gemmi code that builds the backbone of each chain (N, CA, C; Angstrom):
import gemmi

chains = {
    "A": [
        ("ASP", (-71.364, 67.911, -100.982), (-70.098, 68.639, -100.867), (-70.309, 70.106, -101.222)),
        ("ALA", (-69.609, 70.980, -100.503), (-69.730, 72.396, -100.788), (-69.010, 72.707, -102.084)),
        ("GLY", (-69.610, 73.655, -102.834), (-68.963, 74.121, -104.050), (-67.972, 75.206, -103.705)),
        ("VAL", (-67.586, 75.965, -104.703), (-66.698, 77.105, -104.496), (-67.487, 78.204, -103.794)),
        ("THR", (-66.971, 78.706, -102.697), (-67.677, 79.757, -101.971), (-66.865, 81.039, -102.005)),
        ("GLN", (-67.574, 82.145, -102.223), (-66.942, 83.446, -102.277), (-67.610, 84.388, -101.291)),
        ("SER", (-66.811, 85.291, -100.743), (-67.378, 86.307, -99.847), (-66.634, 87.626, -100.035)),
        ("PRO", (-67.346, 88.752, -99.865), (-68.803, 88.833, -99.701), (-69.504, 88.624, -101.055)),
        ("THR", (-70.818, 88.589, -101.058), (-71.550, 88.440, -102.324), (-71.709, 89.793, -103.012)),
        ("HIS", (-71.863, 90.835, -102.223), (-71.982, 92.185, -102.776), (-71.135, 93.142, -101.949)),
        ("LEU", (-70.645, 94.185, -102.621), (-69.757, 95.124, -101.953), (-69.840, 96.465, -102.674)),
        ("ILE", (-69.934, 97.536, -101.901), (-69.880, 98.882, -102.471), (-68.692, 99.604, -101.861)),
        ("LYS", (-67.838, 100.133, -102.726), (-66.642, 100.841, -102.270), (-66.556, 102.191, -102.974)),
        ("THR", (-65.764, 103.073, -102.394), (-65.546, 104.404, -102.962), (-64.230, 104.407, -103.741)),
        ("ARG", (-64.184, 105.218, -104.778), (-62.953, 105.361, -105.558), (-61.751, 105.615, -104.639)),
        ("GLY", (-60.643, 104.952, -104.946), (-59.434, 105.137, -104.172), (-59.277, 104.161, -103.014)),
        ("GLN", (-60.384, 103.512, -102.642), (-60.306, 102.545, -101.537), (-59.672, 101.242, -101.997)),
        ("HIS", (-59.487, 100.376, -101.007), (-58.924, 99.048, -101.226), (-60.004, 98.014, -100.932)),
        ("VAL", (-59.938, 96.858, -101.656), (-60.918, 95.803, -101.413), (-60.222, 94.444, -101.379)),
        ("THR", (-60.736, 93.563, -100.533), (-60.251, 92.177, -100.467), (-61.422, 91.239, -100.673)),
        ("LEU", (-61.301, 90.357, -101.630), (-62.323, 89.353, -101.921), (-61.759, 87.982, -101.577)),
        ("ARG", (-62.636, 87.100, -101.073), (-62.178, 85.810, -100.591), (-62.843, 84.654, -101.315)),
        ("CYS", (-62.108, 83.543, -101.377), (-62.580, 82.378, -102.114), (-62.117, 81.105, -101.420)),
        ("SER", (-63.057, 80.164, -101.240), (-62.709, 78.833, -100.740), (-62.991, 77.819, -101.830)),
        ("PRO", (-61.988, 77.063, -102.227), (-62.194, 76.132, -103.342), (-62.939, 74.872, -102.909)),
        ("ILE", (-63.350, 74.102, -103.893), (-63.931, 72.791, -103.627), (-62.862, 71.918, -102.960)),
        ("SER", (-63.283, 71.125, -101.978), (-62.348, 70.262, -101.270), (-61.605, 69.359, -102.254)),
        ("GLY", (-60.271, 69.350, -102.148), (-59.457, 68.539, -103.045), (-58.892, 69.309, -104.219)),
        ("HIS", (-59.480, 70.471, -104.516), (-58.963, 71.303, -105.600), (-57.820, 72.161, -105.081)),
        ("LYS", (-56.708, 72.145, -105.794), (-55.550, 72.914, -105.351), (-55.308, 74.155, -106.200)),
        ("SER", (-55.982, 74.249, -107.322), (-55.820, 75.401, -108.206), (-56.985, 76.354, -108.044)),
        ("VAL", (-56.675, 77.645, -107.897), (-57.697, 78.687, -107.791), (-57.373, 79.765, -108.815)),
        ("SER", (-58.387, 80.177, -109.544), (-58.230, 81.249, -110.525), (-59.253, 82.337, -110.258)),
        ("TRP", (-58.896, 83.548, -110.620), (-59.795, 84.695, -110.473), (-60.102, 85.272, -111.852)),
        ("TYR", (-61.363, 85.688, -112.007), (-61.825, 86.287, -113.255), (-62.645, 87.533, -112.945)),
        ("GLN", (-62.609, 88.472, -113.884), (-63.450, 89.661, -113.796), (-64.460, 89.614, -114.941)),
        ("GLN", (-65.731, 89.822, -114.612), (-66.741, 89.864, -115.665), (-67.489, 91.189, -115.610)),
        ("VAL", (-67.372, 91.959, -116.672), (-68.154, 93.186, -116.786), (-69.360, 92.906, -117.657)),
        ("LEU", (-70.357, 93.765, -117.539), (-71.630, 93.548, -118.224), (-71.443, 93.403, -119.726)),
        ("GLY", (-72.036, 92.339, -120.269), (-71.990, 92.145, -121.712), (-70.750, 91.442, -122.222)),
        ("GLN", (-69.854, 91.074, -121.304), (-68.614, 90.399, -121.692), (-68.508, 89.044, -121.009)),
        ("GLY", (-67.627, 88.213, -121.539), (-67.324, 86.978, -120.847), (-66.320, 87.224, -119.731)),
        ("PRO", (-66.169, 86.279, -118.821), (-65.171, 86.424, -117.759), (-63.769, 86.602, -118.341)),
        ("GLN", (-62.980, 87.461, -117.725), (-61.622, 87.720, -118.171), (-60.647, 87.284, -117.075)),
        ("PHE", (-59.661, 86.487, -117.463), (-58.705, 85.895, -116.528), (-57.844, 86.967, -115.866)),
        ("ILE", (-57.732, 86.857, -114.509), (-56.878, 87.780, -113.764), (-55.625, 87.047, -113.249)),
        ("PHE", (-55.848, 85.998, -112.461), (-54.743, 85.254, -111.846), (-55.093, 83.774, -111.750)),
        ("GLN", (-54.035, 82.945, -111.718), (-54.161, 81.578, -111.277), (-53.102, 81.295, -110.223)),
        ("TYR", (-53.507, 80.567, -109.174), (-52.580, 80.128, -108.139), (-52.750, 78.635, -107.909)),
        ("TYR", (-51.651, 77.941, -107.746), (-51.703, 76.641, -107.103), (-50.402, 76.362, -106.397)),
        ("GLU", (-50.489, 75.551, -105.376), (-49.387, 75.348, -104.440), (-48.837, 76.691, -103.947)),
        ("LYS", (-49.738, 77.612, -103.714), (-49.459, 78.928, -103.123), (-48.596, 79.830, -104.007)),
        ("GLU", (-48.396, 79.441, -105.237), (-47.589, 80.264, -106.136), (-48.430, 80.764, -107.311)),
        ("GLU", (-48.112, 81.965, -107.777), (-48.779, 82.493, -108.951), (-48.324, 81.706, -110.173)),
        ("ARG", (-49.292, 81.187, -110.931), (-48.979, 80.359, -112.096), (-49.371, 81.032, -113.400)),
        ("GLY", (-50.121, 82.093, -113.287), (-50.533, 82.800, -114.493), (-51.126, 84.130, -114.112)),
        ("ARG", (-50.981, 85.083, -115.011), (-51.501, 86.417, -114.762), (-52.044, 86.970, -116.059)),
        ("GLY", (-53.236, 87.545, -115.980), (-53.834, 88.172, -117.151), (-53.375, 89.611, -117.286)),
        ("ASN", (-53.985, 90.312, -118.220), (-53.594, 91.678, -118.526), (-54.305, 92.666, -117.598)),
        ("PHE", (-53.898, 92.682, -116.358), (-54.469, 93.580, -115.359), (-53.341, 94.374, -114.702)),
        ("PRO", (-53.649, 95.606, -114.260), (-52.595, 96.441, -113.660), (-52.124, 95.890, -112.317)),
        ("ASP", (-51.005, 96.455, -111.861), (-50.402, 95.999, -110.601), (-51.269, 96.309, -109.387)),
        ("ARG", (-52.314, 97.090, -109.568), (-53.238, 97.341, -108.458), (-53.945, 96.044, -108.034)),
        ("PHE", (-53.941, 95.084, -108.917), (-54.553, 93.786, -108.633), (-53.467, 92.828, -108.123)),
        ("SER", (-53.744, 92.176, -107.010), (-52.825, 91.177, -106.486), (-53.638, 90.068, -105.839)),
        ("ALA", (-53.009, 88.953, -105.611), (-53.711, 87.822, -105.006), (-52.722, 86.969, -104.237)),
        ("ARG", (-53.261, 86.092, -103.435), (-52.424, 85.109, -102.773), (-53.257, 83.879, -102.469)),
        ("GLN", (-52.551, 82.774, -102.223), (-53.210, 81.525, -101.862), (-52.623, 81.040, -100.548)),
        ("PHE", (-53.481, 80.514, -99.705), (-53.086, 80.097, -98.363), (-52.828, 78.587, -98.327)),
        ("PRO", (-52.209, 78.101, -97.239), (-51.911, 76.656, -97.154), (-53.136, 75.768, -97.299)),
        ("ASN", (-54.316, 76.273, -96.941), (-55.537, 75.455, -97.096), (-56.143, 75.618, -98.490)),
        ("TYR", (-55.421, 76.270, -99.400), (-55.785, 76.474, -100.809), (-56.839, 77.554, -101.022)),
        ("SER", (-57.335, 78.171, -99.956), (-58.216, 79.313, -100.143), (-57.403, 80.472, -100.711)),
        ("SER", (-58.094, 81.492, -101.175), (-57.392, 82.568, -101.871), (-58.045, 83.910, -101.603)),
        ("GLU", (-57.264, 84.947, -101.718), (-57.746, 86.325, -101.641), (-57.331, 87.083, -102.895)),
        ("LEU", (-58.239, 87.938, -103.358), (-57.919, 88.874, -104.428), (-57.974, 90.271, -103.828)),
        ("ASN", (-56.925, 91.039, -104.015), (-56.853, 92.401, -103.507), (-56.783, 93.387, -104.669)),
        ("VAL", (-57.539, 94.452, -104.531), (-57.484, 95.524, -105.523), (-57.274, 96.839, -104.782)),
        ("ASN", (-56.217, 97.544, -105.127), (-55.898, 98.830, -104.514), (-56.364, 99.990, -105.395)),
        ("ALA", (-56.497, 101.138, -104.762), (-56.800, 102.377, -105.500), (-57.927, 102.168, -106.497)),
        ("LEU", (-59.067, 101.762, -105.994), (-60.194, 101.385, -106.842), (-60.601, 102.504, -107.795)),
        ("LEU", (-60.921, 102.098, -109.009), (-61.444, 102.983, -110.039), (-62.885, 102.592, -110.347)),
        ("LEU", (-63.630, 103.539, -110.920), (-65.012, 103.242, -111.297), (-65.072, 102.024, -112.222)),
        ("GLY", (-64.075, 101.907, -113.088), (-64.028, 100.811, -114.059), (-63.764, 99.446, -113.460)),
        ("ASP", (-63.460, 99.411, -112.161), (-63.263, 98.110, -111.497), (-64.592, 97.489, -111.090)),
        ("SER", (-65.670, 98.237, -111.255), (-66.995, 97.695, -110.944), (-67.280, 96.516, -111.871)),
        ("ALA", (-67.539, 95.368, -111.268), (-67.699, 94.147, -112.060), (-68.100, 93.014, -111.133)),
        ("LEU", (-68.377, 91.867, -111.746), (-68.565, 90.627, -111.000), (-67.213, 89.915, -110.974)),
        ("TYR", (-66.721, 89.616, -109.785), (-65.443, 88.922, -109.650), (-65.720, 87.461, -109.312)),
        ("LEU", (-65.199, 86.608, -110.163), (-65.468, 85.176, -110.060), (-64.207, 84.427, -109.668)),
        ("CYS", (-64.393, 83.455, -108.801), (-63.320, 82.561, -108.413), (-63.662, 81.181, -108.961)),
        ("ALA", (-62.666, 80.483, -109.462), (-62.867, 79.133, -109.974), (-61.809, 78.214, -109.387)),
        ("SER", (-62.202, 76.988, -109.074), (-61.215, 76.034, -108.586), (-61.214, 74.794, -109.468)),
        ("SER", (-60.098, 74.096, -109.462), (-59.982, 72.883, -110.273), (-58.877, 72.008, -109.714)),
        ("PHE", (-58.886, 70.746, -110.156), (-57.731, 69.898, -109.908), (-56.576, 70.421, -110.758)),
        ("VAL", (-55.385, 70.050, -110.402), (-54.231, 70.402, -111.215), (-53.946, 69.244, -112.147)),
        ("GLY", (-53.949, 69.517, -113.436), (-53.708, 68.459, -114.406), (-54.310, 68.841, -115.731)),
        ("GLU", (-54.074, 68.034, -116.729), (-54.593, 68.349, -118.054), (-56.075, 68.022, -118.148)),
        ("ASN", (-56.754, 68.841, -118.941), (-58.162, 68.588, -119.258), (-59.032, 68.406, -118.021)),
        ("THR", (-58.901, 69.318, -117.106), (-59.778, 69.315, -115.936), (-60.654, 70.556, -115.976)),
        ("GLU", (-61.892, 70.387, -115.535), (-62.837, 71.491, -115.612), (-62.660, 72.432, -114.429)),
        ("ALA", (-62.905, 73.709, -114.677), (-62.903, 74.700, -113.617), (-64.329, 74.912, -113.155)),
        ("PHE", (-64.535, 74.970, -111.844), (-65.855, 75.168, -111.247), (-65.868, 76.536, -110.569)),
        ("PHE", (-66.911, 77.284, -110.855), (-66.990, 78.672, -110.417), (-67.857, 78.852, -109.182)),
        ("GLY", (-67.490, 79.854, -108.390), (-68.350, 80.308, -107.313), (-69.414, 81.246, -107.854)),
        ("GLN", (-70.250, 81.758, -106.943), (-71.366, 82.620, -107.356), (-70.904, 84.040, -107.655)),
        ("GLY", (-69.678, 84.359, -107.264), (-69.132, 85.669, -107.579), (-69.351, 86.704, -106.495)),
        ("THR", (-68.561, 87.755, -106.536), (-68.713, 88.941, -105.707), (-69.001, 90.115, -106.627)),
        ("ARG", (-70.146, 90.745, -106.397), (-70.506, 91.920, -107.200), (-69.912, 93.145, -106.538)),
        ("LEU", (-68.904, 93.759, -107.162), (-68.248, 94.947, -106.630), (-68.752, 96.171, -107.381)),
        ("THR", (-69.212, 97.142, -106.634), (-69.626, 98.422, -107.210), (-68.731, 99.501, -106.629)),
        ("VAL", (-68.083, 100.264, -107.489), (-67.228, 101.367, -107.062), (-67.942, 102.681, -107.399)),
        ("VAL", (-68.124, 103.526, -106.371), (-68.869, 104.788, -106.574), (-67.973, 105.993, -106.322)),
    ],
    "B": [
        ("ASP", (-57.679, 91.804, -129.420), (-58.200, 90.890, -130.441), (-58.826, 89.682, -129.747)),
        ("GLN", (-60.090, 89.415, -130.068), (-60.788, 88.320, -129.407), (-60.325, 86.978, -129.947)),
        ("GLN", (-59.897, 86.109, -129.077), (-59.452, 84.784, -129.491), (-60.599, 83.780, -129.529)),
        ("VAL", (-61.661, 84.065, -128.779), (-62.838, 83.193, -128.775), (-64.039, 84.068, -129.088)),
        ("LYS", (-64.768, 83.696, -130.126), (-65.862, 84.555, -130.592), (-67.174, 83.795, -130.608)),
        ("GLN", (-68.174, 84.409, -130.020), (-69.544, 83.909, -130.123), (-70.308, 85.015, -130.826)),
        ("ASN", (-70.554, 84.830, -132.089), (-71.056, 85.916, -132.929), (-72.552, 86.162, -132.792)),
        ("SER", (-73.277, 85.246, -132.169), (-74.711, 85.447, -131.977), (-74.952, 85.855, -130.534)),
        ("PRO", (-75.344, 87.103, -130.289), (-75.592, 87.523, -128.908), (-76.819, 86.847, -128.308)),
        ("SER", (-77.762, 86.440, -129.184), (-78.973, 85.825, -128.653), (-79.519, 84.791, -129.629)),
        ("LEU", (-80.319, 83.872, -129.053), (-80.938, 82.800, -129.839), (-82.259, 82.452, -129.179)),
        ("SER", (-83.311, 82.348, -129.976), (-84.611, 81.975, -129.450), (-85.064, 80.680, -130.114)),
        ("VAL", (-85.501, 79.715, -129.292), (-85.853, 78.381, -129.785), (-87.158, 77.938, -129.114)),
        ("GLN", (-87.929, 77.166, -129.831), (-89.159, 76.618, -129.270), (-88.824, 75.394, -128.419)),
        ("GLU", (-89.542, 75.241, -127.322), (-89.372, 74.071, -126.469), (-89.492, 72.784, -127.285)),
        ("GLY", (-88.587, 71.827, -127.029), (-88.613, 70.541, -127.716), (-87.766, 70.506, -128.969)),
        ("ARG", (-87.407, 71.706, -129.482), (-86.574, 71.737, -130.692), (-85.099, 71.744, -130.320)),
        ("ILE", (-84.250, 71.719, -131.340), (-82.810, 71.735, -131.102), (-82.300, 73.170, -130.972)),
        ("SER", (-81.409, 73.380, -130.012), (-80.682, 74.655, -129.897), (-79.250, 74.397, -130.343)),
        ("ILE", (-78.741, 75.261, -131.212), (-77.360, 75.148, -131.675), (-76.649, 76.459, -131.391)),
        ("LEU", (-75.647, 76.379, -130.535), (-74.862, 77.565, -130.189), (-73.464, 77.394, -130.786)),
        ("ASN", (-72.987, 78.453, -131.401), (-71.733, 78.378, -132.142), (-70.617, 79.188, -131.504)),
        ("CYS", (-69.396, 78.761, -131.783), (-68.219, 79.411, -131.217), (-67.059, 79.243, -132.197)),
        ("ASP", (-66.329, 80.312, -132.441), (-65.146, 80.259, -133.304), (-63.928, 80.705, -132.498)),
        ("TYR", (-62.771, 80.163, -132.821), (-61.562, 80.571, -132.130), (-60.454, 80.814, -133.145)),
        ("THR", (-59.462, 81.578, -132.719), (-58.387, 81.930, -133.640), (-57.038, 81.327, -133.249)),
        ("ASN", (-56.873, 80.968, -131.991), (-55.578, 80.497, -131.502), (-55.449, 78.986, -131.717)),
        ("SER", (-54.558, 78.578, -132.578), (-54.398, 77.160, -132.897), (-53.750, 76.381, -131.755)),
        ("MET", (-53.285, 77.081, -130.717), (-52.689, 76.416, -129.558), (-53.758, 75.918, -128.583)),
        ("PHE", (-54.980, 76.366, -128.727), (-56.051, 75.897, -127.838), (-56.226, 74.392, -128.022)),
        ("ASP", (-56.264, 73.666, -126.889), (-56.402, 72.224, -126.991), (-57.520, 71.665, -126.108)),
        ("TYR", (-58.245, 72.535, -125.456), (-59.340, 72.084, -124.604), (-60.407, 73.150, -124.618)),
        ("PHE", (-61.653, 72.700, -124.793), (-62.764, 73.636, -124.960), (-63.895, 73.273, -124.007)),
        ("LEU", (-64.531, 74.283, -123.460), (-65.572, 74.055, -122.460), (-66.767, 74.952, -122.756)),
        ("TRP", (-67.931, 74.487, -122.350), (-69.148, 75.290, -122.394), (-69.664, 75.465, -120.967)),
        ("TYR", (-70.039, 76.708, -120.662), (-70.608, 77.033, -119.372), (-71.965, 77.689, -119.590)),
        ("LYS", (-72.855, 77.479, -118.629), (-74.166, 78.121, -118.628), (-74.205, 79.072, -117.433)),
        ("LYS", (-74.790, 80.235, -117.634), (-74.831, 81.206, -116.540), (-76.228, 81.809, -116.414)),
        ("TYR", (-76.776, 81.690, -115.194), (-78.015, 82.384, -114.868), (-77.652, 83.718, -114.219)),
        ("PRO", (-78.559, 84.703, -114.273), (-78.292, 85.987, -113.611), (-77.981, 85.789, -112.132)),
        ("ALA", (-77.050, 86.548, -111.626), (-76.677, 86.557, -110.212), (-76.079, 85.231, -109.740)),
        ("GLU", (-75.636, 84.400, -110.668), (-74.945, 83.162, -110.308), (-73.629, 83.088, -111.069)),
        ("GLY", (-72.725, 82.242, -110.577), (-71.507, 81.995, -111.321), (-71.759, 81.036, -112.467)),
        ("PRO", (-70.856, 80.982, -113.435), (-71.010, 80.035, -114.549), (-71.009, 78.591, -114.046)),
        ("THR", (-71.852, 77.769, -114.664), (-71.930, 76.348, -114.334), (-71.362, 75.532, -115.487)),
        ("PHE", (-70.436, 74.650, -115.183), (-69.828, 73.816, -116.225), (-70.874, 72.884, -116.839)),
        ("LEU", (-70.862, 72.816, -118.179), (-71.801, 71.941, -118.895), (-71.116, 70.729, -119.500)),
        ("ILE", (-70.167, 71.004, -120.376), (-69.549, 69.928, -121.150), (-68.239, 70.436, -121.717)),
        ("SER", (-67.312, 69.516, -121.975), (-66.021, 69.915, -122.522), (-65.601, 68.949, -123.624)),
        ("ILE", (-64.565, 69.342, -124.347), (-64.032, 68.481, -125.391), (-62.548, 68.768, -125.563)),
        ("SER", (-61.787, 67.711, -125.695), (-60.368, 67.829, -125.976), (-60.159, 67.940, -127.481)),
        ("SER", (-59.068, 68.554, -127.874), (-58.804, 68.754, -129.302), (-58.524, 67.448, -130.044)),
        ("ILE", (-58.333, 66.355, -129.322), (-58.086, 65.078, -130.006), (-59.403, 64.396, -130.394)),
        ("LYS", (-60.511, 64.981, -129.958), (-61.825, 64.436, -130.299), (-62.571, 65.398, -131.198)),
        ("ASP", (-63.624, 64.895, -131.852), (-64.461, 65.800, -132.630), (-65.900, 65.835, -132.119)),
        ("LYS", (-66.184, 65.043, -131.118), (-67.546, 65.026, -130.572), (-67.502, 64.522, -129.138)),
        ("ASN", (-68.328, 65.131, -128.302), (-68.518, 64.636, -126.946), (-69.975, 64.839, -126.565)),
        ("GLU", (-70.547, 63.811, -125.964), (-71.976, 63.819, -125.694), (-72.227, 63.577, -124.210)),
        ("ASP", (-73.195, 64.311, -123.651), (-73.577, 64.102, -122.257), (-75.059, 64.413, -122.141)),
        ("GLY", (-75.857, 63.355, -122.192), (-77.304, 63.548, -122.090), (-77.842, 64.355, -123.261)),
        ("ARG", (-78.514, 65.449, -122.943), (-79.094, 66.296, -123.998), (-78.067, 67.198, -124.679)),
        ("PHE", (-76.856, 67.229, -124.148), (-75.837, 68.153, -124.630), (-74.764, 67.416, -125.445)),
        ("THR", (-74.477, 67.960, -126.630), (-73.412, 67.416, -127.469), (-72.561, 68.578, -127.953)),
        ("VAL", (-71.254, 68.418, -127.853), (-70.352, 69.439, -128.385), (-69.602, 68.829, -129.568)),
        ("PHE", (-69.527, 69.593, -130.641), (-68.817, 69.194, -131.850), (-67.635, 70.139, -132.054)),
        ("LEU", (-66.496, 69.572, -132.438), (-65.305, 70.378, -132.683), (-64.801, 70.133, -134.102)),
        ("ASN", (-64.629, 71.202, -134.851), (-64.051, 71.153, -136.193), (-62.747, 71.937, -136.154)),
        ("LYS", (-61.649, 71.214, -135.958), (-60.362, 71.879, -135.777), (-59.906, 72.628, -137.016)),
        ("SER", (-60.168, 72.068, -138.173), (-59.705, 72.727, -139.399), (-60.390, 74.069, -139.590)),
        ("ALA", (-61.650, 74.145, -139.155), (-62.398, 75.402, -139.267), (-62.269, 76.256, -138.015)),
        ("LYS", (-61.612, 75.725, -136.995), (-61.509, 76.412, -135.699), (-62.910, 76.808, -135.218)),
        ("HIS", (-63.774, 75.835, -135.172), (-65.175, 76.070, -134.855), (-65.697, 74.963, -133.951)),
        ("LEU", (-66.463, 75.349, -132.948), (-67.171, 74.352, -132.166), (-68.613, 74.782, -131.965)),
        ("SER", (-69.449, 73.793, -131.707), (-70.859, 74.089, -131.504), (-71.396, 73.223, -130.371)),
        ("LEU", (-72.398, 73.756, -129.703), (-73.102, 73.045, -128.635), (-74.527, 72.803, -129.105)),
        ("HIS", (-74.933, 71.538, -129.095), (-76.293, 71.179, -129.462), (-77.045, 70.747, -128.214)),
        ("ILE", (-78.236, 71.282, -128.047), (-79.095, 70.905, -126.926), (-80.381, 70.326, -127.512)),
        ("VAL", (-80.596, 69.039, -127.230), (-81.779, 68.372, -127.771), (-82.397, 67.440, -126.718)),
        ("PRO", (-83.703, 67.550, -126.415), (-84.565, 68.645, -126.808), (-84.365, 69.847, -125.884)),
        ("SER", (-84.609, 71.029, -126.372), (-84.476, 72.231, -125.549), (-85.635, 72.326, -124.568)),
        ("GLN", (-85.324, 72.816, -123.380), (-86.331, 72.975, -122.325), (-86.309, 74.420, -121.827)),
        ("PRO", (-87.424, 74.911, -121.303), (-87.449, 76.302, -120.805), (-86.367, 76.570, -119.763)),
        ("GLY", (-86.021, 75.576, -118.956), (-84.973, 75.727, -117.949), (-83.586, 75.901, -118.537)),
        ("ASP", (-83.449, 75.662, -119.840), (-82.160, 75.882, -120.500), (-81.926, 77.357, -120.803)),
        ("SER", (-82.939, 78.182, -120.624), (-82.800, 79.610, -120.901), (-81.752, 80.215, -119.979)),
        ("ALA", (-80.691, 80.725, -120.558), (-79.545, 81.247, -119.809), (-78.561, 81.831, -120.814)),
        ("VAL", (-77.472, 82.373, -120.300), (-76.375, 82.795, -121.177), (-75.349, 81.659, -121.231)),
        ("TYR", (-74.939, 81.305, -122.441), (-73.988, 80.225, -122.645), (-72.647, 80.792, -123.092)),
        ("PHE", (-71.600, 80.396, -122.383), (-70.261, 80.853, -122.704), (-69.430, 79.695, -123.234)),
        ("CYS", (-68.719, 79.976, -124.287), (-67.708, 79.084, -124.821), (-66.366, 79.519, -124.241)),
        ("ALA", (-65.534, 78.567, -123.832), (-64.226, 78.898, -123.278), (-63.179, 77.953, -123.850)),
        ("ALA", (-61.947, 78.431, -123.923), (-60.863, 77.628, -124.489), (-59.612, 77.788, -123.641)),
        ("SER", (-58.768, 76.772, -123.697), (-57.530, 76.793, -122.940), (-56.417, 76.178, -123.753)),
        ("ALA", (-55.208, 76.721, -123.527), (-54.029, 76.137, -124.156), (-53.316, 75.211, -123.193)),
        ("GLY", (-53.963, 74.903, -122.063), (-53.412, 73.916, -121.148), (-52.077, 74.306, -120.590)),
        ("TYR", (-51.948, 75.576, -120.150), (-50.678, 76.032, -119.605), (-50.284, 75.170, -118.420)),
        ("GLY", (-49.146, 74.573, -118.497), (-48.635, 73.778, -117.395), (-49.553, 72.638, -117.024)),
        ("GLY", (-50.414, 72.256, -117.904), (-51.319, 71.146, -117.611), (-52.525, 71.546, -116.807)),
        ("SER", (-52.685, 72.805, -116.503), (-53.841, 73.221, -115.719), (-54.778, 74.059, -116.568)),
        ("GLN", (-56.022, 74.045, -116.231), (-57.007, 74.806, -116.997), (-57.330, 76.127, -116.326)),
        ("GLY", (-56.374, 76.685, -115.607), (-56.674, 77.909, -114.880), (-56.861, 79.109, -115.761)),
        ("ASN", (-56.252, 79.131, -116.932), (-56.333, 80.291, -117.796), (-57.297, 79.999, -118.927)),
        ("LEU", (-58.573, 80.281, -118.677), (-59.600, 80.075, -119.685), (-59.869, 81.379, -120.406)),
        ("ILE", (-59.999, 81.297, -121.722), (-60.367, 82.451, -122.543), (-61.826, 82.271, -122.936)),
        ("PHE", (-62.649, 83.246, -122.589), (-64.087, 83.147, -122.805), (-64.542, 83.982, -123.990)),
        ("GLY", (-65.614, 83.515, -124.630), (-66.338, 84.351, -125.566), (-67.275, 85.285, -124.810)),
        ("LYS", (-68.012, 86.121, -125.564), (-68.894, 87.089, -124.922), (-70.228, 86.496, -124.502)),
        ("GLY", (-70.512, 85.301, -124.951), (-71.736, 84.635, -124.538), (-72.869, 84.769, -125.534)),
        ("THR", (-73.772, 83.796, -125.500), (-75.003, 83.812, -126.290), (-76.172, 83.589, -125.346)),
        ("LYS", (-77.130, 84.496, -125.385), (-78.306, 84.364, -124.518), (-79.337, 83.488, -125.216)),
        ("LEU", (-79.614, 82.337, -124.634), (-80.591, 81.397, -125.183), (-81.928, 81.571, -124.481)),
        ("SER", (-82.964, 81.712, -125.265), (-84.326, 81.766, -124.728), (-85.113, 80.606, -125.325)),
        ("VAL", (-85.625, 79.741, -124.463), (-86.424, 78.606, -124.907), (-87.872, 78.896, -124.540)),
        ("LYS", (-88.705, 79.015, -125.554), (-90.099, 79.409, -125.333), (-90.994, 78.181, -125.246)),
        ("PRO", (-91.896, 78.176, -124.253), (-92.807, 77.020, -124.092), (-93.765, 76.903, -125.282)),
    ],
}
model = gemmi.Model(1)
for chain_id, residues in chains.items():
    chain = gemmi.Chain(chain_id)
    for i, (resn, *xyz) in enumerate(residues, 1):
        res = gemmi.Residue()
        res.name, res.seqid = resn, gemmi.SeqId(i, " ")
        for name, pos in zip(("N", "CA", "C"), xyz):
            atom = gemmi.Atom()
            atom.name, atom.element = name, gemmi.Element(name[0])
            atom.pos, atom.b_iso = gemmi.Position(*pos), 0.0
            res.add_atom(atom)
        chain.add_residue(res)
    model.add_chain(chain)
structure = gemmi.Structure()
structure.add_model(model)
structure.setup_entities()
């Protein structure tokens, strides 16, 4: 079975541009979450979606937005990119329910120049 | 303020010996804890988890211990193997709405297992 897949794997953008990152969850998983990981830190929660609705949001500015599609795949959008947005963006999927593990994709490495 | 703390940035262990990775948390609402392993250029890989109603969970070479009164958990790897060399993250959740989508991570501990 395919794991969580993310695209693209690497991306270079210029300050002020917009970026869209994509995620396909493991088959059967309806919950998708996005995390940002900067060097030397653990992943930091950005959003959670399930049943196409936002279920949680971390402490990120409104430049960050996301959505989930009927097939449970998801997009993360970041507007007006800043140098500080350079990071590894991770998508995780899980079943919906208590005490279920989240499984991560390989991430998208975003570099803003 | 960090809610999940891994105070040792690195740990070096000889192959075949025990590796003990520690994690402390401050939020008493956390009820589910997970350990992930991460290699460079890969996403975190789930290792083992424990619910707050338990104090120990074992899976092969990996055992997680939870001390709720001390707000402390540890991951034991026995015996350690060179392939275990990676960054290990401790994560916690308060089970919002029954889903584990909102995980709070520590900064990680880099484990090096020497042959």
